C-alpha positions as CSV (number, residue, x, y, z in Angstrom):
1,M,134.0,-40.5,90.6
2,E,136.1,-42.6,93.5
3,T,135.9,-45.5,90.9
4,A,137.5,-43.3,88.4
5,L,139.8,-42.1,90.6
6,E,140.8,-45.8,91.6
7,N,142.0,-46.4,87.8
8,L,144.3,-43.6,87.6
9,S,147.8,-44.3,88.0
10,R,150.0,-42.5,90.6
11,E,151.3,-40.0,88.0
12,D,147.8,-39.3,86.9
13,L,146.5,-38.8,90.6
14,L,149.6,-36.4,91.2
15,K,148.1,-34.4,88.2
16,V,144.8,-34.2,89.5
17,I,145.6,-33.1,93.1
18,S,148.2,-30.5,91.7
19,S,145.3,-29.3,89.7
20,R,143.3,-28.8,92.6
21,D,145.6,-27.1,94.5
22,E,146.1,-24.7,92.1
23,K,142.2,-24.0,91.7
24,I,142.0,-23.9,95.6
25,E,145.1,-21.3,95.8
26,S,143.1,-19.5,92.5
27,L,140.0,-19.5,94.5
28,S,141.5,-18.5,97.7
29,Q,143.4,-15.4,96.3
30,E,140.0,-14.3,94.5
31,R,138.0,-14.4,98.0
32,D,140.6,-12.6,99.6
33,Y,140.5,-10.2,96.7
34,L,136.8,-9.9,97.1
35,K,136.7,-9.3,100.7
36,T,139.4,-6.2,100.7
37,Q,137.1,-4.8,98.2
38,V,134.0,-5.3,100.2
39,E,135.7,-3.9,103.3
40,M,136.9,-0.8,101.4
41,F,133.6,0.1,99.9
42,R,132.1,-0.5,103.2
43,R,134.5,2.2,105.1
44,M,133.9,4.7,101.8
45,Q,130.2,4.3,102.6
46,F,129.7,4.1,106.2
47,G,132.9,4.5,108.0
48,Q,134.0,7.7,109.5
49,R,135.4,10.4,107.1
50,R,138.8,9.7,108.2
51,E,138.3,6.0,107.5
52,R,136.8,6.5,104.1
53,F,140.4,7.5,102.7
54,E,142.4,5.5,104.7
55,A,145.5,4.2,102.8
56,D,146.0,0.5,103.0
57,P,149.1,-0.3,105.5
58,N,150.0,-3.1,103.3
59,Q,150.9,-0.9,100.2
60,T,154.5,-0.5,99.1
61,M,155.8,2.9,99.6
62,L,157.1,4.6,96.8
63,P,160.8,6.0,96.9
64,F,160.0,9.6,97.0
65,E,163.1,10.7,98.3
66,A,165.9,11.3,95.8
67,D,169.6,10.9,96.3
68,V,171.5,13.6,98.1
69,I,174.2,13.9,95.3
70,A,171.5,14.0,92.5
71,V,169.5,16.9,94.2
72,E,172.7,19.0,95.1
73,Q,173.8,18.5,91.0
74,Q,170.2,19.6,90.1
75,K,170.2,22.4,92.5
76,E,173.6,23.5,90.7
77,E,172.4,22.9,87.0
78,T,169.3,25.4,88.1
79,K,171.2,28.0,89.6
80,E,173.7,28.2,86.6
81,K,170.5,28.5,84.3
82,I,169.0,31.4,86.3
83,E,172.4,33.0,86.2
84,Y,172.5,32.7,82.4
85,V,169.2,34.0,82.1
86,R,170.1,37.2,84.1
87,K,173.4,37.9,82.1
88,R,171.4,37.4,78.6
89,P,168.1,39.2,79.2
90,N,165.9,39.3,76.4
91,H,165.7,42.9,75.6
92,H,164.2,44.3,72.2
93,G,165.1,47.9,72.9
94,R,162.9,50.6,74.0
95,A,159.3,50.8,72.8
96,K,158.3,53.7,70.7
97,L,155.7,56.2,71.8
98,P,152.3,56.5,70.5
99,G,152.2,58.5,67.2
100,H,148.7,59.6,68.0
101,L,149.4,61.8,71.0
102,P,149.8,65.4,70.7
103,V,153.3,66.8,71.1
104,E,154.6,69.7,73.4
105,E,158.2,70.7,72.1
106,I,160.5,72.5,74.7
107,E,163.7,73.8,73.2
108,I,166.5,74.3,75.5
109,H,169.8,76.1,74.3
110,P,173.0,76.6,76.0
111,E,173.6,79.4,78.4
112,G,175.7,82.2,77.8
113,D,176.4,84.1,74.9
114,L,175.9,82.3,71.8
115,S,176.5,85.0,69.3
116,D,179.8,83.8,67.9
117,M,178.6,80.2,67.7
118,V,176.9,78.2,65.1
119,C,174.4,75.5,65.8
120,I,175.8,72.3,64.3
121,G,172.7,69.7,65.5
122,K,170.4,68.9,68.0
123,E,169.7,66.2,70.2
124,V,166.0,64.9,71.0
125,T,164.9,63.3,74.4
126,E,161.1,62.1,74.6
127,E,159.1,61.3,77.4
128,L,155.5,60.3,78.4
129,E,153.5,62.9,80.1
130,C,150.3,63.2,81.9
131,E,148.4,66.0,82.9
132,P,146.0,65.2,85.6
133,A,142.2,66.1,85.3
134,R,141.5,69.9,85.6
135,F,138.7,70.7,87.7
136,F,137.1,74.2,87.3
137,I,134.1,76.3,87.5
138,K,132.4,77.5,84.4
139,R,130.5,80.5,85.2
140,Y,127.6,81.5,82.9
141,I,126.8,85.3,83.0
142,R,124.0,86.5,81.1
143,Y,123.3,90.1,80.6
144,K,119.7,91.7,80.7
145,Y,118.8,94.5,78.2
146,A,115.6,96.4,78.5
147,A,114.1,98.5,75.6
148,K,114.2,102.2,75.7
149,N,110.6,102.3,75.4
150,G,109.9,100.2,78.3
151,E,108.3,97.5,76.1
152,G,110.3,94.4,77.4
153,V,113.7,92.9,78.7
154,K,116.0,90.4,77.0
155,I,118.4,88.2,78.4
156,G,120.9,85.8,76.9
157,E,119.7,82.1,76.5
158,L,121.3,79.7,78.6
159,P,122.8,76.5,76.8
160,E,120.9,73.4,77.3
161,R,122.4,71.0,80.3
162,V,122.5,67.8,80.9
163,I,120.6,68.2,84.3
164,D,118.4,70.8,84.7
165,K,119.3,73.3,87.2
166,G,122.0,70.9,88.5
167,I,125.5,71.7,89.0
168,P,127.6,69.3,87.2
169,G,128.8,70.2,83.6
170,A,128.7,67.3,80.6
171,G,132.4,66.9,81.2
172,L,132.4,66.1,84.7
173,L,129.1,63.7,84.1
174,A,130.7,62.3,81.6
175,S,134.0,61.5,83.3
176,I,132.0,59.8,85.9
177,L,129.9,57.5,83.9
178,V,133.0,56.4,82.0
179,Y,135.4,55.7,85.4
180,K,132.3,53.9,86.9
181,Y,131.2,51.7,83.8
182,A,134.4,51.6,81.6
183,D,136.9,51.5,84.1
184,H,135.2,49.9,86.9
185,L,135.6,52.6,89.5
186,P,133.0,52.7,92.0
187,L,131.3,56.2,93.1
188,Y,132.9,56.2,96.6
189,R,136.4,56.0,95.0
190,Q,135.4,59.0,92.7
191,K,134.3,61.1,95.7
192,Q,137.8,60.3,97.3
193,R,139.4,61.7,94.0
194,F,137.4,64.8,94.4
195,A,138.1,64.9,98.3
196,R,141.9,65.3,97.1
197,E,141.2,68.3,95.1
198,N,139.1,69.8,98.0
199,I,136.0,69.3,96.5
200,Q,133.5,68.0,98.8
201,I,130.2,66.2,97.3
202,A,128.0,63.7,98.9
203,S,127.7,60.2,98.0
204,S,124.1,60.7,97.5
205,T,124.4,63.7,95.0
206,I,126.9,61.6,93.2
207,D,124.9,58.7,92.9
208,G,121.8,61.3,91.9
209,W,124.3,62.7,89.3
210,T,125.1,59.3,87.8
211,K,121.4,58.1,87.6
212,E,120.2,61.4,85.7
213,A,123.0,61.0,83.3
214,L,122.1,57.8,82.2
C-alpha cells in the first residue's frame, strides 16, 4: 500500500486523503448517533421514571408562541362569528305534539252577556301536560249469603292476584318493574317516591315484591 501511495501524484494523494477524511467524519457521526441511541435505551430500560422520558436538551424548540397581532385578529374573527350565529339562530319552528295522545278540551268563553254577540271563530292553544301517578286503595268487599234452609254459605270469589295474600296490586307491581328494569330506577329511589306521597314501605318489602312479581 505504501508503494502504491508513493507512485501517486500530488493531486491523487490529496483525493485519497480527502476521501479518508470524509469516511472518518461519516464514521464519527454514525458513532455519535449510535452512542446517543444506546444512552436513550439505557435510560428507558434502567433509568428512573423521570429520566425515561427526559427530553434532549439540545433539541430545537418549536415556535409555539404566536404573534400578538395574529392572536388578537383571530380573537376578533371568532367573536364576530359567535355574534353572527347568535343573531341568526337555526330555528325550524315549534315541534308538533304527538298525535296519539288523548286530548282534553277546555272551552273558554268571554265573560259577560253574549246574547247580542255572534261567535266568529276561535283560537286554539295546545300544551303538553302530565298527570303524576295516582295512588289509591282498591278495596274488595265480598258479600256473604246464607241459604234460608241453613244448608251453606256463599261468598263472592276474590279475583286472582299476583302475590297471594299480598297488598300490592298488579298495576303497582308493573310500575315497579318498569321503573327498575326499563327506566333503571333503583328500588331505594322508588321508596323515596312512595315517601313523597306519605306512603311508608320498607325496603325489604319492596325488594320482596319485586322478586315475587318476576
